[in-house]
VOFI-586853 format. One record per residue (C-alpha): residue number from 1; residue in one letter; x, y, z. Coordinates in Angstrom, 1 decimal. Each point is the difference from the previous one (the first is absolute). Layout:
// residues N
+-----+----+--------+--------+--------+
!   i ! aa !      u !      v !      w !
+-----+----+--------+--------+--------+
! NUM !  A !      X !      Y !      Z !
...
+-----+----+--------+--------+--------+
//
This chain:
// residues 303
+-----+----+--------+--------+--------+
!   i ! aa !      u !      v !      w !
+-----+----+--------+--------+--------+
!   1 !  M !  -27.7 !    2.0 !   -2.0 !
!   2 !  S !   -0.1 !    2.6 !   -2.8 !
!   3 !  S !    3.1 !    0.8 !   -2.1 !
!   4 !  S !    0.1 !    3.5 !    1.4 !
!   5 !  E !    1.0 !   -1.4 !    3.3 !
!   6 !  I !    3.3 !   -1.2 !   -1.2 !
!   7 !  K !    2.2 !    3.1 !   -0.1 !
!   8 !  N !    3.1 !   -0.9 !    1.9 !
!   9 !  V !    2.2 !   -2.9 !   -1.2 !
!  10 !  T !    3.0 !   -1.4 !    1.7 !
!  11 !  I !    2.5 !   -2.2 !   -1.9 !
!  12 !  I !    2.1 !   -2.6 !    1.8 !
!  13 !  G !    3.0 !   -1.3 !   -2.0 !
!  14 !  A !    0.3 !    2.8 !   -2.5 !
!  15 !  G !    3.5 !   -1.2 !   -1.0 !
!  16 !  G !    0.6 !   -3.2 !   -1.9 !
!  17 !  N !   -1.0 !   -0.9 !   -3.5 !
!  18 !  L !   -3.6 !    1.2 !    0.0 !
!  19 !  G !   -0.3 !    2.6 !    2.8 !
!  20 !  P !    1.8 !    3.0 !   -1.7 !
!  21 !  T !   -2.2 !   -0.1 !   -3.1 !
!  22 !  I !   -3.1 !   -0.4 !    2.1 !
!  23 !  L !    1.0 !    3.0 !    2.1 !
!  24 !  K !    0.7 !    2.1 !   -3.1 !
!  25 !  T !   -3.3 !   -1.0 !   -1.6 !
!  26 !  L !   -2.0 !    0.9 !    3.1 !
!  27 !  L !    1.8 !    3.4 !    0.2 !
!  28 !  E !   -0.6 !    0.7 !   -3.7 !
!  29 !  E !   -3.4 !   -1.5 !   -0.8 !
!  30 !  S !   -2.0 !    0.1 !    3.2 !
!  31 !  S !   -1.4 !    2.6 !    2.4 !
!  32 !  F !    0.9 !   -2.1 !    3.1 !
!  33 !  N !    2.1 !    1.4 !    2.8 !
!  34 !  V !    2.9 !   -2.5 !   -0.1 !
!  35 !  T !    2.2 !   -0.9 !    3.0 !
!  36 !  V !    2.9 !   -2.5 !   -0.1 !
!  37 !  L !    0.6 !   -2.2 !    3.0 !
!  38 !  S !    3.6 !   -1.0 !    0.3 !
!  39 !  R !    1.8 !   -2.3 !    2.5 !
!  40 !  E !    2.0 !    1.7 !    2.7 !
!  41 !  G !    3.6 !    0.1 !   -1.1 !
!  42 !  S !   -0.8 !   -0.6 !   -3.6 !
!  43 !  S !    2.3 !    1.8 !   -2.5 !
!  44 !  S !   -2.7 !    0.1 !   -2.7 !
!  45 !  T !   -0.5 !    3.4 !   -1.7 !
!  46 !  F !   -3.2 !    1.4 !   -1.4 !
!  47 !  P !   -1.0 !    2.9 !   -2.4 !
!  48 !  E !    0.4 !    3.4 !    1.5 !
!  49 !  G !   -3.1 !    1.3 !    1.7 !
!  50 !  V !   -1.4 !   -3.4 !    0.8 !
!  51 !  K !   -1.2 !   -0.4 !    3.6 !
!  52 !  V !    2.0 !   -2.8 !    1.6 !
!  53 !  V !   -0.7 !   -1.5 !    3.5 !
!  54 !  R !    2.2 !   -2.6 !    1.7 !
!  55 !  A !   -1.1 !   -2.9 !    2.1 !
!  56 !  N !    1.4 !   -3.1 !    1.7 !
!  57 !  Y !   -1.6 !   -2.8 !   -2.0 !
!  58 !  Q !    0.3 !   -2.4 !    3.0 !
!  59 !  D !   -1.9 !    2.4 !    2.3 !
!  60 !  T !   -3.8 !    0.1 !   -0.5 !
!  61 !  N !   -0.3 !    3.2 !    1.9 !
!  62 !  S !    2.6 !    1.7 !   -2.1 !
!  63 !  L !   -1.7 !   -1.2 !   -3.2 !
!  64 !  T !   -3.5 !    1.0 !    1.3 !
!  65 !  S !    1.3 !    3.5 !    0.8 !
!  66 !  A !    1.6 !    0.3 !   -3.5 !
!  67 !  L !   -3.3 !   -1.1 !   -1.7 !
!  68 !  K !   -2.3 !    2.4 !    1.8 !
!  69 !  G !   -2.0 !    2.1 !   -2.4 !
!  70 !  A !    0.4 !   -2.3 !   -3.0 !
!  71 !  D !   -3.2 !   -1.1 !   -1.8 !
!  72 !  A !    1.8 !   -2.7 !   -2.0 !
!  73 !  V !    3.3 !   -1.9 !    0.4 !
!  74 !  L !    1.9 !   -1.4 !   -2.9 !
!  75 !  S !    2.4 !   -2.8 !    0.8 !
!  76 !  F !    3.0 !   -0.7 !   -2.3 !
!  77 !  V !    2.1 !   -2.0 !    2.5 !
!  78 !  G !    2.4 !   -2.4 !   -1.7 !
!  79 !  S !   -0.3 !   -3.7 !   -0.1 !
!  80 !  T !    2.0 !   -0.6 !    3.2 !
!  81 !  A !   -2.5 !    2.1 !    1.9 !
!  82 !  L !   -3.3 !   -1.3 !   -1.6 !
!  83 !  G !   -0.8 !   -2.1 !    3.1 !
!  84 !  D !    0.4 !    3.0 !    2.3 !
!  85 !  Q !   -2.9 !    2.0 !   -1.5 !
!  86 !  N !   -2.4 !   -1.0 !    2.8 !
!  87 !  K !    1.9 !    2.5 !    2.3 !
!  88 !  L !   -0.6 !    2.7 !   -2.6 !
!  89 !  I !   -3.7 !   -0.9 !   -0.2 !
!  90 !  D !   -0.4 !    0.1 !    3.8 !
!  91 !  A !    1.7 !    3.4 !    0.1 !
!  92 !  A !   -2.2 !    1.3 !   -2.8 !
!  93 !  I !   -3.1 !   -1.2 !    1.8 !
!  94 !  A !    1.2 !    1.6 !    3.3 !
!  95 !  A !    0.7 !    3.3 !   -1.9 !
!  96 !  G !   -3.5 !    0.0 !   -1.6 !
!  97 !  V !    1.0 !   -0.7 !   -3.6 !
!  98 !  K !   -2.9 !   -0.8 !   -2.3 !
!  99 !  R !    1.7 !   -2.0 !   -2.8 !
! 100 !  F !    3.1 !   -2.2 !   -0.1 !
! 101 !  L !    1.6 !   -1.1 !   -3.3 !
! 102 !  P !    2.4 !   -2.9 !    0.7 !
! 103 !  S !    3.2 !   -0.7 !   -1.8 !
! 104 !  E !   -1.4 !   -2.0 !   -2.9 !
! 105 !  Y !    0.7 !    1.3 !   -3.5 !
! 106 !  G !    1.0 !   -3.2 !   -1.8 !
! 107 !  S !   -1.3 !   -3.5 !   -0.9 !
! 108 !  D !   -3.6 !   -1.0 !    0.6 !
! 109 !  V !    0.5 !   -1.7 !    3.4 !
! 110 !  T !   -3.7 !   -1.0 !    0.1 !
! 111 !  N !    0.8 !   -2.6 !   -2.7 !
! 112 !  E !    0.3 !   -3.2 !    2.0 !
! 113 !  K !    2.2 !   -1.7 !   -2.6 !
! 114 !  L !    2.4 !    2.9 !    0.1 !
! 115 !  A !    0.0 !    0.2 !    3.8 !
! 116 !  A !    1.0 !   -3.7 !    0.0 !
! 117 !  L !    2.8 !    0.5 !   -2.5 !
! 118 !  V !    1.4 !    3.1 !    1.8 !
! 119 !  P !   -0.5 !   -0.6 !    3.8 !
! 120 !  I !    1.9 !    3.3 !    0.7 !
! 121 !  F !   -3.3 !    1.8 !   -0.7 !
! 122 !  A !   -1.5 !   -1.4 !    3.2 !
! 123 !  P !    0.8 !    3.2 !    2.0 !
! 124 !  K !   -2.0 !    2.1 !   -2.5 !
! 125 !  I !   -3.0 !   -2.3 !    0.3 !
! 126 !  A !    0.3 !    0.0 !    3.8 !
! 127 !  T !    0.0 !    3.8 !    0.1 !
! 128 !  I !   -3.3 !    0.1 !   -1.9 !
! 129 !  D !   -1.4 !   -2.6 !    2.3 !
! 130 !  Y !    1.0 !    2.2 !    2.9 !
! 131 !  L !   -1.6 !    3.1 !   -1.6 !
! 132 !  K !   -3.2 !   -2.0 !   -0.6 !
! 133 !  S !   -0.1 !   -0.7 !    3.7 !
! 134 !  K !    0.2 !    3.7 !    0.8 !
! 135 !  E !   -2.6 !    1.3 !   -2.5 !
! 136 !  S !   -2.1 !    1.4 !    2.8 !
! 137 !  E !    2.9 !    2.3 !    0.9 !
! 138 !  I !    1.7 !    0.8 !   -3.3 !
! 139 !  S !   -0.6 !   -0.6 !   -3.8 !
! 140 !  W !    2.5 !   -1.3 !   -2.5 !
! 141 !  S !    0.7 !   -0.1 !   -3.7 !
! 142 !  S !    2.6 !   -2.3 !   -1.5 !
! 143 !  I !    1.3 !    0.8 !   -3.5 !
! 144 !  I !    1.2 !   -2.8 !   -2.3 !
! 145 !  T !    2.2 !    1.3 !   -2.9 !
! 146 !  G !    1.9 !   -3.0 !   -1.4 !
! 147 !  G !    3.6 !    0.7 !   -0.8 !
! 148 !  F !    1.4 !    3.6 !    0.0 !
! 149 !  F !    0.2 !    0.4 !   -3.8 !
! 150 !  D !    2.4 !    2.9 !   -0.5 !
! 151 !  W !    2.1 !   -0.8 !    3.0 !
! 152 !  G !    0.2 !   -3.7 !   -0.9 !
! 153 !  I !    1.2 !    0.8 !   -3.5 !
! 154 !  K !    2.4 !    2.7 !    1.1 !
! 155 !  V !    1.8 !   -2.3 !    2.6 !
! 156 !  T !   -0.1 !   -3.1 !   -2.3 !
! 157 !  F !   -2.4 !   -1.9 !    2.4 !
! 158 !  F !   -2.3 !   -0.7 !   -3.0 !
! 159 !  G !    3.0 !   -1.6 !   -1.8 !
! 160 !  F !    0.9 !    2.8 !   -2.5 !
! 161 !  N !    3.5 !    1.3 !    0.0 !
! 162 !  S !    0.2 !    3.2 !   -2.1 !
! 163 !  Q !    3.8 !    0.1 !    0.2 !
! 164 !  T !    0.6 !   -3.5 !   -1.6 !
! 165 !  K !   -3.4 !   -0.1 !   -1.9 !
! 166 !  T !   -0.7 !   -3.3 !    1.7 !
! 167 !  A !   -3.4 !   -1.4 !    1.0 !
! 168 !  T !   -0.4 !   -2.9 !    2.5 !
! 169 !  L !   -3.4 !   -1.6 !   -0.7 !
! 170 !  I !   -1.7 !   -2.4 !    2.4 !
! 171 !  D !   -1.9 !   -2.9 !   -1.5 !
! 172 !  G !    0.2 !    1.7 !   -3.4 !
! 173 !  G !   -1.3 !    3.4 !    1.2 !
! 174 !  N !   -3.6 !   -0.4 !   -1.2 !
! 175 !  S !   -1.8 !    0.0 !    3.3 !
! 176 !  K !   -2.2 !    3.0 !    0.7 !
! 177 !  F !    0.6 !    2.0 !    3.2 !
! 178 !  V !   -1.1 !    3.3 !    1.5 !
! 179 !  A !    2.5 !    2.8 !    0.7 !
! 180 !  T !   -0.3 !    3.6 !    1.0 !
! 181 !  N !    2.2 !    3.1 !   -0.3 !
! 182 !  L !    1.0 !    1.5 !    3.3 !
! 183 !  R !   -1.7 !    3.3 !   -0.8 !
! 184 !  Q !   -3.3 !   -1.9 !   -0.8 !
! 185 !  I !    0.3 !   -1.7 !    3.4 !
! 186 !  G !    0.1 !    3.4 !    1.6 !
! 187 !  R !   -3.1 !    1.1 !   -2.0 !
! 188 !  S !   -1.8 !   -3.1 !    1.1 !
! 189 !  I !    0.7 !    0.8 !    3.6 !
! 190 !  I !   -1.3 !    3.5 !   -0.4 !
! 191 !  K !   -3.2 !   -1.3 !   -1.7 !
! 192 !  T !   -0.5 !   -2.6 !    2.6 !
! 193 !  L !    0.1 !    2.6 !    2.8 !
! 194 !  E !   -2.2 !    2.4 !   -2.0 !
! 195 !  K !   -2.6 !   -2.8 !   -0.5 !
! 196 !  A !    0.2 !   -1.1 !    3.6 !
! 197 !  D !   -3.6 !   -1.4 !    0.2 !
! 198 !  E !    0.5 !   -2.1 !   -3.2 !
! 199 !  T !    3.4 !   -1.4 !    1.0 !
! 200 !  K !   -0.7 !   -0.7 !    3.7 !
! 201 !  N !    1.2 !   -3.4 !    1.3 !
! 202 !  K !    0.8 !   -1.2 !   -3.5 !
! 203 !  Y !    2.8 !   -1.3 !   -2.2 !
! 204 !  I !    0.5 !    2.5 !   -2.8 !
! 205 !  Y !    1.6 !   -1.3 !   -3.2 !
! 206 !  V !    1.7 !    2.4 !   -2.4 !
! 207 !  S !    2.3 !   -0.1 !   -3.0 !
! 208 !  S !    1.9 !    1.9 !   -2.6 !
! 209 !  F !    0.2 !   -3.0 !   -2.4 !
! 210 !  V !   -1.0 !   -3.6 !   -0.4 !
! 211 !  T !    2.9 !   -1.3 !   -2.0 !
! 212 !  S !    2.6 !   -2.7 !   -0.4 !
! 213 !  Q !    3.8 !   -0.1 !   -0.3 !
! 214 !  Q !   -0.3 !   -0.7 !   -3.7 !
! 215 !  E !   -2.0 !    3.2 !   -0.5 !
! 216 !  I !    2.6 !    2.0 !    2.0 !
! 217 !  L !    2.7 !   -1.6 !   -2.1 !
! 218 !  A !   -1.7 !    1.1 !   -3.2 !
! 219 !  A !   -0.4 !    3.5 !    1.3 !
! 220 !  A !    3.6 !    0.1 !    1.2 !
! 221 !  E !    1.3 !   -1.1 !   -3.4 !
! 222 !  K !   -2.2 !    2.6 !   -1.7 !
! 223 !  V !    1.1 !    2.9 !    2.2 !
! 224 !  T !    3.7 !   -0.9 !   -0.1 !
! 225 !  G !    0.0 !   -1.0 !   -3.7 !
! 226 !  E !    2.1 !   -3.1 !    0.8 !
! 227 !  K !   -0.6 !   -3.7 !    0.2 !
! 228 !  W !    0.4 !   -1.2 !    3.6 !
! 229 !  T !    1.7 !   -3.3 !    1.1 !
! 230 !  V !   -2.4 !   -2.3 !    1.8 !
! 231 !  N !    0.8 !   -2.3 !    2.8 !
! 232 !  N !   -2.7 !   -2.5 !    1.2 !
! 233 !  V !   -0.6 !   -1.2 !    3.6 !
! 234 !  V !   -2.4 !   -2.7 !    1.2 !
! 235 !  G !   -2.4 !    1.4 !    2.6 !
! 236 !  Q !   -0.2 !   -3.1 !    2.2 !
! 237 !  E !    3.8 !   -0.1 !    0.2 !
! 238 !  L !    0.2 !    3.6 !    1.0 !
! 239 !  L !   -2.7 !   -0.6 !    2.6 !
! 240 !  E !    2.0 !   -2.9 !    1.4 !
! 241 !  A !    3.2 !    2.0 !    0.0 !
! 242 !  G !   -1.7 !    2.8 !    1.9 !
! 243 !  N !   -1.3 !   -2.4 !    2.7 !
! 244 !  A !    3.4 !   -1.6 !    0.3 !
! 245 !  K !    1.6 !    3.4 !    0.6 !
! 246 !  L !   -2.6 !    0.9 !    2.6 !
! 247 !  A !    0.6 !   -3.3 !    1.8 !
! 248 !  K !    3.6 !    1.2 !    0.5 !
! 249 !  L !   -1.3 !    3.5 !    1.1 !
! 250 !  D !    1.2 !    1.5 !   -3.3 !
! 251 !  F !   -2.8 !    2.5 !   -0.5 !
! 252 !  S !    1.0 !    0.7 !   -3.7 !
! 253 !  G !   -2.3 !   -3.1 !   -0.4 !
! 254 !  V !   -3.0 !    2.3 !    0.5 !
! 255 !  G !    0.7 !    1.7 !   -3.4 !
! 256 !  D !    0.2 !   -3.5 !   -1.7 !
! 257 !  L !   -3.4 !   -0.9 !    1.4 !
! 258 !  L !   -1.5 !    3.3 !   -1.0 !
! 259 !  R !    1.4 !   -0.2 !   -3.6 !
! 260 !  A !   -1.0 !   -3.7 !   -0.4 !
! 261 !  T !   -3.6 !    0.6 !    1.0 !
! 262 !  A !   -0.4 !    3.4 !   -1.7 !
! 263 !  F !    1.4 !   -1.1 !   -3.4 !
! 264 !  G !   -0.2 !   -3.8 !    0.0 !
! 265 !  N !   -2.8 !   -2.3 !   -1.1 !
! 266 !  F !   -1.6 !   -0.3 !    3.5 !
! 267 !  G !   -3.1 !    1.9 !   -0.9 !
! 268 !  V !    0.1 !    2.2 !    3.1 !
! 269 !  A !    1.0 !    3.5 !   -1.3 !
! 270 !  D !   -2.9 !    1.1 !   -2.2 !
! 271 !  F !   -2.8 !    1.5 !    2.2 !
! 272 !  S !   -1.3 !    2.3 !   -2.7 !
! 273 !  A !   -3.6 !   -1.2 !    0.6 !
! 274 !  K !    0.1 !    1.8 !    3.4 !
! 275 !  L !    1.3 !    3.4 !   -1.1 !
! 276 !  W !   -1.3 !    3.2 !    1.6 !
! 277 !  N !    1.6 !    2.4 !   -2.5 !
! 278 !  D !   -3.3 !    1.2 !   -1.5 !
! 279 !  K !   -1.7 !    0.3 !    3.3 !
! 280 !  L !    2.8 !    2.0 !    1.4 !
! 281 !  G !    0.4 !    2.1 !   -3.1 !
! 282 !  L !    3.6 !   -0.8 !   -0.6 !
! 283 !  P !    1.5 !    1.3 !   -3.3 !
! 284 !  K !    1.1 !   -2.3 !   -2.8 !
! 285 !  E !    3.7 !   -0.1 !   -0.6 !
! 286 !  D !    2.3 !   -0.5 !   -3.0 !
! 287 !  F !    1.6 !   -3.4 !    0.0 !
! 288 !  E !    2.7 !    0.6 !   -2.5 !
! 289 !  E !    0.9 !    3.4 !    1.5 !
! 290 !  S !    0.2 !   -1.6 !    3.5 !
! 291 !  V !    2.4 !   -2.7 !   -1.3 !
! 292 !  K !    2.1 !    2.6 !   -1.8 !
! 293 !  T !    0.2 !    2.2 !    3.2 !
! 294 !  S !    0.8 !   -3.0 !    2.2 !
! 295 !  L !    2.8 !   -1.3 !   -2.2 !
! 296 !  S !    1.6 !    3.5 !    0.0 !
! 297 !  G !    0.4 !   -0.4 !    3.8 !
! 298 !  K !   -2.9 !    2.3 !    1.1 !
! 299 !  L !   -3.3 !   -0.6 !    1.6 !
! 300 !  V !   -3.2 !    1.2 !   -1.8 !
! 301 !  G !   -0.8 !    3.6 !    1.0 !
! 302 !  E !    3.6 !    0.8 !    1.0 !
! 303 !  Q !    1.5 !    3.2 !   -1.4 !
+-----+----+--------+--------+--------+
//
């Protein structure tokens, strides 16, 4: 398949934390014809002028009809629907779609140690296994980004509260991890589709920065001109707390597991040796400026 064959792109799950920025990036930085697939009855709104089609996600015929004409499908379904992507894949195959990008965009689920620590990643792994079984009918690319850098700082997921100037560090905050700004994730999707032959049936690893909580803290103190208060958390204790919550069906435990394994001393969050940034031609970004923007409550690239 040559890259020229991917012209029409359909996005599933364009709401949520990641979808709106991806949609905006595709509209502003690509030449693709972009369509949003939305669930029947959904109240989600999208930018003016964007083509929106509706479908019953439980009805393969409805999905197939909605995906007709798409060359590539981008799935951004939320965590509760990760296990349902096989229906989307089947519909994409029936509709003649060439490339499917599943809802990945996070930790390196190919790391067996990480997968054992965070069993909730199992549906992501199962989706790729299913796509591998269908490679004679459809190709795939799965993009691994690490944490969402600007979003994670903005919403305090990374442990930095700009209001109180407080930093919560896990295991001292020295462990290296990969993280990517949302806009850069959008660019990586564009490049993955433009380089369709190179990225066919592969995991694609991208980043904005390979950093640590301590490095973010240093930048935060520099851009705010203030000394921050530091709280320390033990990664193993946070992991155990997350599992205890999940055992009681308290899904806030997912965040605990993600923070523990991303920032703690488990050695599972630095996949910098696998990065495709240069092969894809992704731009280098300004670390300090990204921290400053995120602490101000904005995403990188927002006006």
